[in-house]
N, C-alpha and C positions, 0 to 999 in steps of 0.2 A: 503308438506302435505301428510298424509297417502293416499296410492293409493286407498284403499277401499272407503274413503270419496270422492275422486275425481270421482270414478265410480258411486257412489250413487248420486252425484250432477248431473252428466250427465244423468243418468237414470231418475231422477226427472224431469229435464227439458224436456227430450225427451217424457216421458209419458204424461206430461201436454200438451205440444205443439202438440203431435200426436193426442190427442183427439180433440183439437181445429181444426186441419187440417181435421180430419175425419168428424167432424160436418160440416166444410166448404164444403166438398165434398158431403156428404150424403144429406144434406138439402139445398145445393146450396147457402149457406150463406158465404159471404166473409168479413173477417176483414183484412184490409190491413194496411201497415205501415202508409199510409196517414190518415187513420181513427184514428189510435193511436196518430198521431202527430197533429191532429186537435186541435184548441184552446180549445174547450169544453172538449175533452178527456184529454189534458194536465192539464187543471185546476182540473179535477176530480182526476187525478193521484197525482198532487201536494197536494191537500186537503187530499187525502187518506194517503199519506206518512206522512203528519203532524200528522194526527190522530193516525196512527200506532206508530209514535215516542212517542207521549204522552202516549199511552198504555204501551209501554216498560218502560218509566220513572215511571209510576204508578206501574207497575209490579216489577220494581227494588226496589221501596220504600216498597212494600208489603213484599218482601223477606228480605230486610234489617231490617224491623220492627220485623218480626218473628224470624230471627236469633238472633237479639238483645235480644228478650224475653227469649231465652235460653242461654243468656250470651255468645253468640258466638262473636268472634272478626272478623268483616268483614267490609270493607269500602263500601260506597254506590256505588262507581264505580265498585267494584268487584261484588256487587249484580246485577248491570246492565249487566255486562259481563256474569254472570251466566244465566240471563234471555235470553240474546242474544244466548248463546250456547244452551239453552233449545229449543228455537225456531228453530235454525239452524239444530240441530240434529233431531228434530221432522220432519223437512222438507225433510231430506234426508234419513230417515229410513222407512222401510215398516210399513204402517198403523200408522205412526207418533209415533212409540213405543220407539224411542231412546232418546227422550228429557229428561225424568225423570232420567234414569240411568246416563246419562252424567252430568246432573245437580248435582246429588248426588256425583258423582266422582269429579266434579270440587270443590264442597264445602269441601269435605274431603281433597282435595289437598290444600285448603286454610286454613286448620287447624281446621275445624269443625269436631267433632266426627262423625263417620259414622252413628251411631244410631240416633244422633240428626239430621243429614242431611236427613236421611231416614224419620223420623217422620215429618219433615218440608215439604218434598215433598209429603208425604202421605196426609197431611192436605190440601195442595194446590190442589192436585188431587181430593180429596174427595169434597172439596168446589165446584170445577168446575163440577164434575159429579152430585152432588146433585142439583145444580142450573139447569143444563141441563135436569135432570130427571123431576124436577118440571115443567119446561117449556114444556117438551114433554107431560106430563100428561095434562097440560092446553090446549095444542094444540090439542091433541086427543079428548078431551071432548068438547071444546068450539069453536075451529077454523076449524078443518078438516071437520066436518059434514056440515059446512056452505059453503064450497068451492065445488061447483058442478063440476068444471073443474079440480079437483085434478087428477094428472097424475102419482101417484106412487101407486103400488099395495098394498093391505092390508097385504099380506105376508111379503113384505119388511118392512112395517111400524112395524108389529109385531116383526120381527126379530131385527130391530133396537132398539125398545123399550125394548125388553127382554135383549139385550146385555147391554143397558144402565143401566137397573135395576140390573143386575148381577154385573156389574163393580162397581156400587155405593155400593152395599151391601158388596162385597168382600173388597173394599178399607176401608170401615168403620170397618169391622171386623179386618182387618190387623192393624188398628190403636188402637182399644180398646182391642182386644184380640189377640195380636201377639203370645200368648201361643199356638194357634192352629197349628202353624208351628212345635212345638215340637211333637205334635201328628202325624203330617204328616211324620216327620223324623223318629219317632218311628215305624210307619207303613212301611216305606221304608226299615228300618233296618231289617225287617223280611224277605225281599226278598233275596233269596240265591245269593251270589256274591256281594251284596251291603254292608253287615254287616262290613267287614274289612275296606272298603273304608270310610263308614260313621263314624266309631269309631275314625278315625284319627282326625276329626275336630268337632265331636259331642259336646264335652264339651264347646269348644270355642263359637260355634254357640248358645248354650243354654244361655251362659252368655250374648252374644250380644242381643239375643231376650229379656232377662230380662231388659237389659239397654234400649232397644228400647221402652219397655212398660213404663219404668220410664220417659223417655224423652217425649213420647206422652202424658202421664198423666200431666207432668209439663206444657206442651204446652196448653192442654185443660183446665187447671185450670185458665188460664188467659182469662176469658170469654170476657172481654172488647176488648182485642187485637184480639181475634178470631172473634168477631162480626165486628170489623173494617175491618179485612182482608176479611171476607165474603162479606161485603158490597162493598168493592173495587173490588172484583172478579166479582160481579154482574155488576158493572159499566163497567168493562173491556169487559165482554161478550156483553153488550149493544153496546158499542163502536165498537167492531169488527163486530157486525151485521150491524151497520150503515154504515160500510165500503162497504158492498154490496148493502144495501138499496139505498145509495146516487147515484151510477151510474145507477142502474137498473131503479129507478123511474125517474132520471134525463134524461136518454137517451131514454127510451121506453115509458114514459108517463103512466106507470102502475098505475091504481087507487087502491091503497091499503094503509091502515094506517100502521104506523110503528110497532105497537103492533102485528098486524096480520102477517105482513112480518117477524118480529122478531121470532115469534113462529114457523112459517113454516120453516124459514131458519135454526133454531137450530135443528129441527127435521130432516131436510135433511142432515145437517152436521153430525148428529148422525149416519145416514146410510152411508154417504160417507167416514167417518173416518175409516171404516173397510176394505176399498179397499186396498189390499196388495201391494201397490206401494209406493215408497218413498214419505212421506208426503201426502199419499192418492191422489197423483197427477193423474189426468185423471178422477178419480171417482167423485171428487167434480165438475169439469167442466161439465161432462156428466149428473149427477143427477140434478144440478141446471138448466141446459139448458132444459132438457126434461120436468122438472116439471113446469117451468115458461113459456115455449114456447107458450102454448095454451092460456095464459092469456094476452099476449102482442100483440100490433099491428105489431111490427117489430121484428122478431126473429133475424135479423141481428144486430140490436142495442142491443138486449139482449146478444148476443155472445160478442159484443164489451164491454158491461158492465161487464160481467163475466171475460173477459180478463183483464180489468182494475183492477178489484178486486184482481185477482191473481197476478198482477204486484205489487200492493201495499201491499199485505199481505203474499206473497209467494216468488216470484222471488227476491224482494227487500231484504227479510230476508236472503236469500242464499248469495246474493251479499255482503250485509253489514256484514254478519256473517263470511265470509272468512277472512277478516283482524283480527277479534277477535280470530278466531281459530289459525291463524298464530302467533299472539301476545302471545298466551298461548300454543304454540305447545310443548315447553319443559315441561310445567306443565302437559299437557294432555297426551303426548306420550313419555316423557323422563323418567318417572318413579319416578321423585322427585318433592316434593311439595316446595312451597315457604317458608313454615314455618316448 
């Protein structure tokens, strides 16, 4: 396996575990191996892993459906591998930024045109960001004002919301108006020293941008498929939120309905995702813990719940993703595709 990937995996584990240990020390809360191996914890881990597996199966179907819409030739198992690789590389790259590029790369290696693969990933990213933005707006208007013990500063909320808004807007523009990149290239070309460099690939890039626009338009014309894909994305986001809701409520006895918890958790995730560690590891643990600590009777059980959540949604993805990476190592790192 590529040495950089191994280093990122180690950093991801260390960052996440270090924050848990710091919380253990600073707040005198202890999560031991015996806590994680208790019957209740093991049941929650097992249920979480099953839910996570169902999420991956649904995500694989979503990708398979969208690729088929663009007449791409891909097997369902390959779509599943692509989703695994997306989650794996999101988990080991700073701020989870590596998932989309590697998924595009994997699809192109499977014979999908790069502009088609890019439009597919742009659509998936936009759907996720739009849903998250909608939930953030709902949370800021209807949920946060009612939570008297809210423990995240207004500045952090504003920054997280602004980042979410900008990301959603930029992704939408990249889908419907990829021509904007031509203007960016033309502007860069005016910079002394860049002109000769840009002229080497300018024409090919312009053709690629035109093809990207055609591919995105073809995808968006299939409104029924896009609506189904959007609905499945919402279901996935709900299921991933339930993966945290289940251990937190089950272990701490927190009195909160799922809709309120879901809204708060999505807003917190928007903030945590910008932490520049692999998979935002450490940031998620710290933000979730400090935000919910004042609302639960036992902060020790809260830390245990967050640890279980990270096992089922983060550590398990890295462990399960390693065999998928090894299986596709020649495809990903050997420079040759299968088709």
